[in-house]
N, C-alpha and C positions, 0 to 999 in steps of 0.2 A: 465413354462406351465405346471399346475396341472395333472397329471393321470387320476385324478376323472373325470376330466372336460368332456363335452361331445366332441365327436370325430370329427374332421374336416374334412367333405367331399370331401376331398382331397387327391392324394395319391401322390407320389413322386419316381421319376426316378433318382439314383447318377450316373451319367457317370465315370466311373473310368477303363475303359478296354485298354488306349491308350500304346504305346510302347515308349512314352517319348522320341523320337529319339535325342532330343537336350540336353538329361540331364545325356547322358554316359550310362553305362549298367545298372545301378540301376533305377526302377522306380520313378519317380519323386514324386510320393506320398508317398512313403517310408521316405522320407525328413522328419526328425524331426526341429520342431520349438518349442523349450523347450522342454516340457515333452510330447508333442503330435505329431505323424505325419499329416503331411499334409491330407491323406486320413481321418486320425481321427478326424480331425477339420473340415471336410465337412460333413462328417457324423453326428458329434455332433451337428452341426450348424442345420441343420433337425429335428433332433431326441428329439430336447426340443419343440417341437410344437406337437400337439395329432392329427398327420395326419392318416388318414385310414392304410396306410403301406408305407413303404419306401422299394425299391427295390434297390440294389447296382448290377450295372453290373463289371463284372470284366472280365480281357482278359489276358493281358501280364503279366506272373509271376503272376498269380491269387493267388496260396498257401501262396506265400508271405505277400501280403497285403489282403486276408481275413484274417490272423492272427491278422490284426490291427484294427478289426472290434469284437465287443460284438458277442458272442455266438449265440445269438437269431435273428441276422442282417441276414433280406433276402438278399442273395447274389447269384446271376446266372453269369455262367461264357459265354461268346461269344467266341466260338472257331473261328469266321471269324472276330474280333477284326481287323485285318490288312487291312479290307477293307474299312475301314472308319468309321465314328460315327454312320453314319445312321442305320448300322446293328445293333450295340450296343445297338440305341434307339427301335429298333425293338425288340431285343432281352429284352428290360425292359419292354415295352408295353406287350408282351407275357406272362411275368411271372407277372404282376398283377392280383390279385383276386379280388380285389372290382371294384365296379362299381359306382365312387364317381362322384360330378362335374366338377372336373378337374384334371390335372396331372401338379406337379411342376417338371419342368427338370432342374436339375442343373449339372453342371461341376464342378467335385471333385477338379480338380487344382484351383478352385476361393474360397478359403477355409474361405477368411474373410470378408463376408459379413456380415452387423451388423443384428442380430436377430429383431431388430426394422424394417429394409428394409423388412424381409420376412413377419412379420406382416402385414406391409403397403399392401404388396402384396395380402396376403391373403382378408385381410378385403376390399381392393378395386374390386378384385374376386368375392368376393361372395356378394359385393353392386350392381354389375353389373349383377347379377343372374346367374353367372358362363356361361356366353356368349362370353367374351370378352377375347383374349389374353393379359394377362398382363404381359410387359416389364418395368424392374425397368431403370428409366434415370437418370443419374446424370449429370448435366451441359451440356446437348445436347446429351449425350454419351448412346446408350444403353448398357445394361450388363445382368448380371444373377444373380438367375434364372428367368426360365419364366414360366408363368402359362398358361397352354392351356386348352380350355373346352374338355370333353370328347367328343365332337362331332368328335373335331380333330384326335379321336386316328386311325383311319384307314387312315386316310392320313400322320399321322407321321410315320406308316408302312410302306408305299410306298418309303418314303424318298430312296436316294441313295447317295453313295459317303461320301466325308468327310466335306461337308458344313453343317450337322445338321440341324438345322430344319431354317435358315437364311431366306432360300429362300420361306419357307412357311411364315415368319412373311412377308416378303418383299411381298409376292403377295397378303397378307391380311387384307392391312392396313384399310381397312374401317371399319376391327372388331378388330383392335387394339387398347389396352387402354394402352397408356404411364402413367407410375405411376413416378412421380418424386419423389426423393428419395436424401436425403443427406449421400451420401455415395458412397465415390469414389472407394471403393473395389468391387463395382459390376463389375467393368472391369480390376479388376488385378488377370491376371492368372498369376500362377507361370510356366514359360515356359523353362527356362534355371537356371543352378546353379548360376548365377550371380544374379537373380531376390531373392535368400534368402540371399545373402549376401547384397542385398540393404536394408534385414527387421533385419539385426543382429545389 
């Protein structure tokens, strides 16, 4: 998407602070697939869209992860990353500078989502005037990323623990827009080393 085109009125938070406990001592986001790390792949996926801003939330071994991203990337460190994903989401929301229609929340360990999936989510979100929680669905299975209306910002900030926004989505089904996509990758997260072997 051209950098000269109009900015999309949506911000993005990439959650990349976890400890990767089932991946050994090295953060899984540093693992390379070809020439790029998992973190790079996730960041580049979102960076190709002309979003208002992208905030990457780091935590565990944040210095090494920061080195994988462009110098201009907006990164924040969550010192409480070991308390669960909710604290990272809060950290990302607090770092947002723009007040757009919505917020894309993406998990960095889900790097293979197709660009056309992101585009469809954005199209459907804006088509609903930025009022619906937009979740991608492939063969009846929900995945990532999710776009939240900005009106949910404070609710997202108040989440606790390690369930992320899942409970919030389940509690707001009347305001949920399930976006059918032809993309199995929305639900494929890299959780352990054998997941990488599957891809080779």
